[in-house]
N, CA, C and O of each residue as an XYZ file, in Angstrom:
444
protein
N       2.349     27.090     18.886
C       2.264     25.732     18.622
C       3.396     25.240     17.783
O       3.853     24.100     17.870
N       3.820     26.157     16.972
C       5.170     25.678     16.230
C       6.230     25.306     17.202
O       6.832     24.242     17.057
N       6.511     26.150     18.230
C       7.451     25.890     19.147
C       7.284     24.593     19.757
O       8.242     23.829     19.870
N       6.098     24.291     20.166
C       5.848     23.093     21.013
C       6.135     21.920     19.999
O       6.767     20.946     20.406
N       5.740     21.969     18.827
C       5.798     20.711     17.939
C       7.397     20.612     17.686
O       7.942     19.511     17.763
N       8.110     21.737     17.394
C       9.475     21.729     17.155
C      10.204     21.021     18.375
O      11.044     20.143     18.177
N       9.854     21.432     19.606
C      10.504     21.018     20.729
C      10.284     19.466     20.899
O      11.210     18.711     21.200
N       9.044     19.064     20.694
C       8.819     17.627     20.860
C       9.411     16.774     19.743
O       9.848     15.659     20.028
N       9.451     17.192     18.584
C      10.114     16.485     17.606
C      11.564     16.394     17.745
O      12.163     15.430     17.269
N      12.199     17.374     18.395
C      13.607     17.349     18.889
C      13.840     16.418     20.104
O      14.899     15.798     20.196
N      13.007     16.327     20.905
C      13.138     15.370     22.115
C      12.993     13.957     21.540
O      13.742     13.072     21.954
N      12.029     13.691     20.567
C      11.919     12.313     20.145
C      13.215     12.142     19.216
O      13.759     11.041     19.314
N      13.677     12.877     18.507
C      14.918     12.652     17.734
C      16.098     12.495     18.676
O      16.873     11.568     18.439
N      16.311     13.222     19.629
C      17.286     12.795     20.606
C      17.143     11.589     21.264
O      18.167     11.035     21.664
N      15.879     10.992     21.483
C      15.586      9.848     22.103
C      16.055      8.798     21.061
O      16.709      7.850     21.496
N      15.807      8.860     19.811
C      16.211      7.773     18.892
C      17.744      7.843     18.791
O      18.299      6.749     18.688
N      18.478      8.870     18.802
C      19.788      8.962     18.898
C      20.516      8.276     20.210
O      21.535      7.588     20.153
N      19.854      8.572     21.283
C      20.446      8.049     22.419
C      20.103      6.425     22.483
O      20.910      5.643     22.986
N      19.000      6.045     22.001
C      18.757      4.571     21.797
C      19.845      3.834     20.964
O      20.372      2.766     21.275
N      20.098      4.591     19.839
C      21.006      3.913     18.842
C      22.267      3.855     19.590
O      22.874      2.786     19.541
N      22.832      4.946     20.364
C      24.256      5.037     20.993
C      24.224      3.778     22.084
O      25.195      3.046     22.279
N      23.113      3.670     22.672
C      23.183      2.740     23.911
C      22.839      1.188     23.459
O      22.972      0.244     24.238
N      22.417      1.061     22.208
C      22.082     -0.242     21.605
C      23.093     -1.205     21.784
O      24.204     -0.819     21.424
N      23.025     -2.430     22.268
C      24.010     -3.523     22.176
C      23.686     -4.426     21.168
O      24.450     -5.368     20.959
N      22.507     -4.262     20.404
C      22.243     -5.154     19.351
C      21.324     -6.229     19.680
O      20.819     -6.965     18.833
N      21.077     -6.320     21.193
C      20.132     -7.374     21.689
C      19.151     -6.591     22.346
O      19.349     -5.439     22.733
N      17.959     -7.300     22.485
C      16.801     -6.635     23.127
C      17.010     -6.696     24.660
O      17.368     -7.755     25.174
N      16.805     -5.642     25.363
C      17.053     -5.565     26.685
C      15.680     -4.962     27.345
O      15.511     -3.745     27.262
N      14.772     -5.704     27.946
C      13.530     -5.051     28.353
C      13.673     -3.968     29.404
O      12.974     -2.956     29.369
N      14.613     -4.196     30.369
C      14.741     -3.019     31.239
C      15.260     -1.719     30.583
O      14.715     -0.643     30.829
N      16.281     -1.821     29.775
C      16.621     -0.677     29.003
C      15.540     -0.081     28.159
O      15.547      1.137     27.982
N      14.617     -0.825     27.626
C      13.545     -0.455     26.742
C      12.569      0.431     27.682
O      12.171      1.548     27.351
N      12.277     -0.133     28.751
C      11.392      0.593     29.797
C      11.971      1.792     30.220
O      11.319      2.836     30.205
N      13.166      1.744     30.608
C      13.946      2.965     31.125
C      13.988      4.125     30.020
O      13.894      5.324     30.286
N      14.134      3.618     28.822
C      14.218      4.548     27.647
C      12.825      5.314     27.489
O      12.744      6.535     27.357
N      11.817      4.500     27.516
C      10.456      4.894     27.224
C      10.141      5.931     28.552
O       9.755      7.085     28.364
N      10.316      5.472     29.657
C      10.201      6.594     30.775
C      11.063      7.597     30.745
O      10.635      8.618     31.283
N      12.251      7.667     30.250
C      12.925      8.945     30.020
C      12.291      9.727     28.871
O      12.245     10.954     28.953
N      11.839      9.139     27.889
C      11.298      9.840     26.820
C       9.986     10.652     27.400
O       9.818     11.856     27.207
N       9.176      9.898     28.064
C       7.999     10.555     28.629
C       8.275     11.810     29.549
O       7.645     12.865     29.485
N       9.329     11.528     30.427
C       9.859     12.649     31.311
C      10.303     13.922     30.441
O       9.940     15.076     30.669
N      11.024     13.572     29.560
C      11.535     14.683     28.672
C      10.545     15.417     27.934
O      10.623     16.644     27.881
N       9.526     14.725     27.300
C       8.412     15.329     26.725
C       7.597     16.131     27.697
O       7.144     17.241     27.419
N       7.439     15.560     28.784
C       6.664     16.279     29.939
C       7.237     17.593     30.264
O       6.567     18.622     30.335
N       8.752     17.501     30.495
C       9.433     18.824     30.885
C       9.376     19.893     29.775
O       9.360     21.112     29.951
N       9.348     19.222     28.586
C       9.275     20.299     27.365
C       7.852     20.904     27.126
O       7.700     22.092     26.845
N       6.780     19.984     27.260
C       5.517     20.481     26.751
C       4.612     20.911     27.991
O       3.723     21.731     27.758
N       4.747     20.476     29.163
C       3.878     20.983     30.192
C       3.905     22.515     30.527
O       2.870     23.126     30.792
N       5.166     23.114     30.501
C       5.277     24.471     30.687
C       4.464     25.208     29.643
O       3.743     26.160     29.943
N       4.606     24.719     28.339
C       4.158     25.430     27.197
C       2.419     25.227     27.354
O       1.676     26.193     27.182
N       1.970     24.075     27.644
C       0.584     23.810     27.771
C       0.018     24.544     28.923
O      -1.188     24.789     28.897
N       0.714     24.918     29.906
C       0.147     25.827     31.111
C       0.092     27.117     30.529
O      -0.906     27.784     30.802
N       1.034     27.661     29.711
C       1.039     28.918     29.037
C      -0.188     29.203     28.177
O      -0.878     30.221     28.222
N      -0.354     28.114     27.365
C      -1.600     28.060     26.474
C      -2.871     28.063     27.254
O      -3.867     28.711     26.932
N      -2.776     27.351     28.223
C      -4.003     27.373     29.171
C      -4.416     28.629     29.763
O      -5.588     28.983     29.888
N      -3.313     29.335     30.151
C      -3.644     30.669     30.699
C      -4.029     31.795     29.631
O      -4.785     32.721     29.928
N      -3.497     31.658     28.462
C      -4.024     32.513     27.403
C      -5.297     32.303     26.926
O      -6.032     33.240     26.612
N      -5.672     30.937     26.831
C      -7.027     30.678     26.281
C      -7.949     30.436     27.479
O      -9.130     30.203     27.224
N      -7.592     30.461     28.619
C      -8.550     30.196     29.823
C      -9.236     28.815     29.687
O     -10.423     28.670     29.979
N      -8.443     27.786     29.228
C      -9.023     26.594     29.096
C      -7.851     25.505     29.764
O      -6.656     25.641     29.500
N      -8.237     24.684     30.438
C      -7.425     23.601     31.167
C      -6.852     22.708     30.208
O      -7.378     21.599     30.110
N      -5.764     23.015     29.403
C      -5.309     22.062     28.416
C      -4.871     20.684     29.024
O      -4.902     19.642     28.369
N      -4.464     20.760     30.317
C      -3.964     19.447     30.963
C      -5.157     18.529     31.224
O      -5.010     17.325     31.434
N      -6.377     19.160     31.204
C      -7.583     18.408     31.374
C      -7.871     17.521     30.335
O      -8.640     16.570     30.473
N      -7.251     17.810     29.243
C      -7.575     17.011     27.948
C      -6.692     15.705     27.849
O      -5.544     15.635     28.289
N      -7.398     14.633     27.189
C      -6.482     13.445     27.116
C      -5.551     13.772     25.911
O      -5.617     14.738     25.152
N      -4.625     12.684     25.916
C      -3.565     12.952     24.783
C      -4.144     12.973     23.310
O      -3.731     13.649     22.368
N      -5.128     12.137     23.330
C      -5.801     12.112     21.952
C      -6.544     13.505     21.590
O      -6.570     13.930     20.434
N      -7.120     14.151     22.637
C      -7.750     15.394     22.359
C      -6.708     16.561     22.166
O      -6.903     17.528     21.430
N      -5.573     16.345     22.924
C      -4.482     17.373     22.781
C      -3.958     17.136     21.295
O      -3.770     18.126     20.588
N      -3.744     16.006     20.857
C      -3.294     15.794     19.510
C      -4.105     16.517     18.453
O      -3.584     17.237     17.602
N      -5.516     16.268     18.559
C      -6.483     16.839     17.633
C      -6.520     18.313     17.755
O      -6.363     19.005     16.749
N      -6.738     18.893     19.039
C      -6.765     20.188     19.092
C      -5.668     21.124     18.696
O      -5.817     22.213     18.142
N      -4.446     20.506     19.086
C      -3.265     21.241     18.858
C      -2.625     20.952     17.395
O      -1.904     21.761     16.811
N      -2.983     19.720     16.905
C      -2.328     19.193     15.628
C      -0.984     18.825     15.923
O      -0.113     18.947     15.063
N      -0.718     18.350     17.151
C       0.725     18.028     17.334
C       0.609     16.454     17.830
O       0.337     16.131     18.986
N       0.853     15.577     16.796
C       0.945     14.196     17.127
C       1.992     13.671     18.195
O       1.759     12.681     18.889
N       3.234     14.454     18.281
C       4.182     14.120     19.097
C       3.839     14.442     20.672
O       4.752     14.384     21.495
N       2.659     14.742     21.025
C       2.316     15.104     22.293
C       1.943     13.980     23.188
O       1.824     14.094     24.407
N       1.758     12.844     22.484
C       1.297     11.585     23.175
C       2.215     11.269     24.497
O       3.443     11.245     24.429
N       1.568     11.056     25.567
C       2.127     10.484     26.707
C       2.450     11.787     27.852
O       2.840     11.607     29.006
N       2.217     12.933     27.297
C       2.495     14.045     28.172
C       1.152     14.234     29.158
O       1.388     14.634     30.298
N       0.079     14.033     28.877
C      -0.998     14.137     29.811
C      -0.838     13.194     31.048
O      -1.087     13.538     32.203
N      -0.395     11.972     30.667
C      -0.142     11.073     31.769
C       1.044     11.441     32.598
O       1.033     11.310     33.822
N       2.097     11.913     31.912
C       3.120     12.463     32.825
C       2.683     13.647     33.846
O       2.992     13.687     35.037
N       1.947     14.550     33.184
C       1.352     15.572     34.020
C       0.535     15.071     35.206
O       0.702     15.583     36.313
N      -0.394     14.029     35.000
C      -0.978     13.462     36.007
C      -0.025     12.908     37.108
O      -0.249     13.086     38.305
N       0.847     12.354     36.721
C       1.837     11.594     37.707
C       2.599     12.649     38.585
O       2.873     12.389     39.757
N       2.917     13.778     38.031
C       3.593     14.862     38.650
C       2.641     15.625     39.726
O       3.027     16.040     40.818
N       1.292     15.730     39.192
C       0.438     16.311     40.134
C       0.070     15.332     41.284
O      -0.191     15.788     42.398
N       0.044     14.028     41.045
C      -0.156     13.000     42.028
C       0.922     13.087     43.072
O       0.615     13.015     44.262
N       2.186     13.240     42.682
C       3.315     13.246     43.481
C       3.257     14.571     44.328
O       3.531     14.502     45.526
N       2.924     15.741     43.774
C       2.885     16.841     44.634
C       1.696     16.731     45.505
O       1.795     17.169     46.651
N       0.668     16.244     45.143
C      -0.429     16.006     46.147
C      -0.082     15.124     47.298
O      -0.491     15.328     48.441
N       0.682     14.146     46.950
C       1.101     13.056     48.136
C       2.055     13.835     49.023
O       1.926     13.752     50.244
N       2.972     14.562     48.501
C       3.962     15.231     49.195
C       3.266     16.360     50.099
O       3.675     16.548     51.245
N       2.262     17.068     49.590
C       1.486     17.941     50.375
C       0.760     17.400     51.484
O       0.758     17.986     52.567
N       0.133     16.309     51.295
C      -0.557     15.694     52.371
C       0.359     15.146     53.520
O       0.016     15.204     54.701
N       1.520     14.622     53.105
C       2.441     14.227     54.098
C       3.026     15.388     54.919
O       3.175     15.334     56.140
N       3.333     16.403     54.175
C       3.836     17.765     54.917
C       2.775     18.153     55.813
O       3.092     18.441     56.967
N       1.537     18.207     55.455
C       0.458     18.809     56.309
C       0.212     17.929     57.576
O      -0.199     18.402     58.636
N       0.482     16.677     57.386
C       0.294     15.638     58.497
C       1.528     15.658     59.371
O       1.552     15.135     60.485
N       2.512     16.259     58.839
C       3.769     16.385     59.483
C       4.507     14.855     59.546
O       5.253     14.515     60.464
N       4.196     14.120     58.542
C       4.859     12.732     58.475
C       6.083     12.875     57.666
O       6.214     13.781     56.843
N       7.056     11.900     57.922
C       8.215     11.976     57.101
C       8.049     11.550     55.704
O       7.366     10.562     55.434
N       8.571     12.163     54.914
C       8.611     11.997     53.407
C       9.294     10.732     53.078
O      10.416     10.576     53.561
N       8.759      9.729     52.273
C       9.489      8.604     51.773
C      10.691      9.194     51.075
O      10.688     10.246     50.435
N      11.716      8.393     51.272
C      12.997      8.578     50.726
C      13.014      8.970     49.050
O      13.731      9.838     48.551
N      12.226      8.270     48.461
C      12.025      8.486     47.020
C      11.259      9.842     46.533
O      11.280     10.193     45.353
N      10.641     10.505     47.464
C      10.110     11.770     47.308
C      10.884     12.896     47.943
O      10.414     14.033     47.895
N      11.934     12.683     48.481
C      12.836     13.845     48.903
C      13.620     14.591     47.979
O      14.329     15.516     48.376
């Protein structure tokens, strides 16, 4: 759990530094949304493999818990947003699987 917390704190710190570097001093809604999406993706890439490992060790589906439950159970406040990222990844995989099974062409965005 310490490794998970340290990794997520590092991801958030890198996000703050990136936003400061890229800041023009003016609010840019598009840049704000892209930065938030990138942060959630990075947190997911960091946390999901560790959550899967914890799930295997405890024989409990950690990704079935909400962000709030994960924060309480693991004591890691920085985990917010990871569960929704995991859901999006699974939804994309499921969509691709169905398209492959039906032998349909994958949308360009999913290739």
